[in-house]
C-alpha positions as CSV (number, residue, x, y, z in Angstrom):
1,M,-77.0,-3.4,24.2
2,R,-80.4,-3.8,22.7
3,I,-79.3,-2.4,19.4
4,F,-76.4,-4.8,19.3
5,S,-78.7,-7.8,19.9
6,Q,-81.0,-6.5,17.1
7,S,-78.1,-6.1,14.8
8,I,-76.9,-9.6,15.5
9,A,-80.5,-11.0,15.0
10,A,-80.8,-9.2,11.7
11,L,-77.4,-10.4,10.5
12,T,-78.2,-14.0,11.5
13,L,-81.5,-13.8,9.6
14,L,-79.8,-12.5,6.5
15,L,-77.1,-15.2,6.7
16,S,-79.7,-17.9,7.2
17,I,-81.7,-16.7,4.2
18,G,-78.7,-17.3,2.0
19,T,-77.7,-20.7,3.5
20,T,-81.1,-22.3,3.8
21,Q,-82.9,-20.9,0.9
22,A,-84.0,-23.4,-1.7
23,A,-83.8,-22.8,-5.4
24,L,-86.5,-23.5,-7.9
25,V,-85.3,-26.0,-10.6
26,N,-87.0,-26.2,-14.0
27,F,-86.2,-29.6,-15.6
28,T,-86.8,-31.7,-18.7
29,L,-86.2,-35.5,-18.8
30,T,-86.3,-36.8,-22.3
31,G,-86.4,-40.4,-23.4
32,E,-86.9,-42.7,-26.4
33,A,-89.0,-45.9,-26.6
34,V,-86.8,-48.8,-27.6
35,Y,-89.5,-51.5,-27.4
36,A,-93.3,-51.1,-27.5
37,D,-96.0,-53.7,-27.6
38,A,-98.2,-53.3,-30.7
39,G,-101.4,-51.5,-30.0
40,N,-100.4,-50.0,-26.7
41,D,-102.7,-47.4,-25.4
42,F,-100.0,-44.8,-25.4
43,G,-99.7,-45.1,-29.2
44,L,-95.9,-45.3,-28.8
45,S,-93.6,-47.3,-31.0
46,S,-89.9,-47.9,-31.2
47,G,-88.3,-44.5,-31.6
48,S,-91.1,-42.5,-30.1
49,I,-90.1,-39.7,-27.7
50,V,-91.3,-39.5,-24.1
51,T,-90.8,-36.2,-22.2
52,V,-91.2,-35.2,-18.6
53,E,-91.2,-31.4,-17.9
54,G,-91.6,-29.7,-14.6
55,S,-90.2,-27.8,-11.7
56,F,-89.3,-28.5,-8.1
57,D,-87.9,-26.9,-4.9
58,D,-84.4,-28.4,-4.4
59,S,-84.4,-27.9,-0.6
60,V,-84.7,-31.6,0.0
61,L,-81.6,-32.4,-1.9
62,T,-78.3,-32.6,-0.1
63,G,-75.3,-32.2,-2.4
64,G,-77.5,-32.9,-5.3
65,L,-78.8,-36.2,-3.9
66,G,-82.2,-37.1,-2.4
67,T,-85.8,-37.6,-3.3
68,V,-88.1,-34.9,-4.7
69,E,-91.8,-35.7,-4.0
70,F,-94.5,-34.3,-6.2
71,S,-97.4,-34.8,-3.7
72,S,-100.5,-32.6,-4.0
73,G,-99.4,-30.5,-1.1
74,S,-96.1,-29.5,-2.6
75,A,-95.4,-26.7,-5.1
76,N,-93.5,-29.2,-7.2
77,S,-95.1,-30.3,-10.5
78,F,-94.4,-32.2,-13.6
79,T,-96.1,-33.3,-16.8
80,I,-95.4,-36.5,-18.7
81,Y,-95.9,-36.4,-22.5
82,A,-96.1,-40.0,-23.8
83,G,-97.8,-40.5,-27.2
84,N,-101.5,-40.2,-26.8
85,Y,-101.3,-39.5,-23.1
86,T,-100.4,-36.5,-21.0
87,Y,-100.2,-37.0,-17.2
88,S,-99.5,-34.5,-14.5
89,N,-98.1,-35.4,-11.1
90,A,-101.7,-34.9,-9.8
91,D,-102.8,-37.9,-11.8
92,D,-100.6,-40.2,-9.7
93,D,-102.6,-42.5,-7.4
94,S,-99.6,-43.6,-5.4
95,F,-99.5,-47.3,-6.2
96,L,-95.8,-47.3,-6.9
97,S,-94.0,-45.3,-4.3
98,G,-96.3,-43.3,-2.1
99,F,-96.0,-40.1,-4.2
100,P,-94.8,-39.4,-7.7
101,Q,-91.2,-38.6,-7.3
102,L,-87.8,-38.0,-8.8
103,R,-84.9,-39.7,-7.0
104,F,-81.4,-38.4,-7.4
105,E,-79.0,-41.1,-6.2
106,G,-75.7,-40.2,-7.9
107,A,-76.6,-41.8,-11.2
108,P,-76.4,-39.8,-14.4
109,L,-80.1,-39.6,-14.7
110,P,-82.8,-39.3,-12.0
111,Y,-85.2,-42.2,-11.2
112,L,-88.9,-41.5,-12.0
113,D,-91.8,-43.2,-10.2
114,F,-95.3,-42.5,-11.3
115,G,-98.5,-44.5,-11.3
116,H,-102.0,-43.9,-12.6
117,N,-105.3,-45.8,-11.9
118,G,-103.4,-48.7,-10.3
119,V,-102.2,-49.9,-13.7
120,T,-100.5,-47.3,-15.9
121,G,-97.1,-46.3,-14.7
122,F,-93.6,-45.1,-15.4
123,T,-90.7,-46.4,-13.5
124,S,-87.1,-46.0,-14.2
125,D,-83.6,-46.5,-12.9
126,G,-80.6,-44.3,-12.7
127,A,-78.9,-46.1,-15.5
128,G,-81.5,-44.4,-17.8
129,F,-84.0,-47.2,-18.5
130,F,-87.7,-46.7,-18.1
131,D,-90.7,-49.0,-18.3
132,A,-94.3,-47.9,-18.9
133,Y,-97.4,-50.1,-18.8
134,D,-100.9,-49.2,-20.1
135,A,-104.2,-50.3,-18.7
136,S,-104.1,-53.5,-20.7
137,F,-100.6,-54.3,-19.3
138,Q,-99.0,-53.6,-22.7
139,A,-95.4,-52.5,-22.2
140,V,-93.2,-49.8,-23.5
141,S,-89.5,-49.8,-22.6
142,G,-87.0,-47.2,-23.4
143,V,-84.1,-45.1,-22.3
144,W,-83.9,-41.7,-20.8
145,T,-81.4,-39.9,-23.1
146,E,-81.2,-36.4,-21.5
147,Y,-81.8,-34.6,-18.3
148,D,-81.7,-30.8,-18.4
149,A,-82.1,-28.6,-15.3
150,T,-82.1,-24.8,-14.9
151,V,-81.9,-23.2,-11.5
152,V,-84.1,-20.1,-11.3
153,P,-82.1,-17.2,-9.9
154,V,-82.8,-16.0,-6.3
155,P,-85.7,-13.5,-6.6
156,A,-85.0,-9.8,-6.1
157,A,-87.6,-9.8,-3.3
158,V,-85.2,-11.8,-1.1
159,W,-82.5,-9.2,-1.5
160,L,-85.1,-6.5,-0.9
161,L,-86.2,-8.1,2.3
162,G,-82.6,-8.4,3.5
163,S,-81.8,-4.8,2.7
164,G,-85.1,-3.7,4.3
165,L,-84.2,-5.5,7.5
166,M,-80.8,-3.9,7.6
167,G,-82.5,-0.5,7.1
168,L,-84.8,-1.1,10.0
169,V,-81.8,-2.0,12.2
170,G,-80.3,1.4,11.2
171,V,-83.5,3.3,12.0
172,A,-83.7,1.5,15.4
173,R,-80.0,2.4,16.1
174,R,-80.6,6.1,15.3
175,R,-83.7,6.2,17.5
176,Q,-81.9,4.6,20.4
177,A,-79.0,7.0,20.0
178,A,-81.3,10.0,19.9
179,S,-83.3,8.9,22.9
180,S,-80.1,8.3,25.0
181,K,-78.9,11.9,24.5
């Protein structure tokens, strides 16, 4: 009976690994400035490209919807490349939304919320528009034109762990059978 319960526990563990395991997603969000105040600190003008690159654990998404937070305690990260400036999620000082975040709400493109030094920030909507403000409150507005995401395959270590657990169940079964003779 003990071996049977061990087998059930191992099988349950293996099945739960497959169903609850999160995937790592590498992403790029690319946009183009449509309007830029002259002399903005970013050095952006109409037609300039803004890019956000990063990765996140998709475990918080349900059916592709939800909010991915890039707080300092998470393994999620991104970098914004905007003209003269490069920001990482660690540069966010939380004046916009509590944490830098990407929100997936069923729109074609994710929302981005990021703020720096209480002034500089990027906000966007799912329709693809973004606004950025520099320390002098000069604005840059644009459109996100593309969102690419690549899911990183499940690491071989997970499969190794599962097969190792099954092997341990087999060894326990053989020991139990040998000791009961």
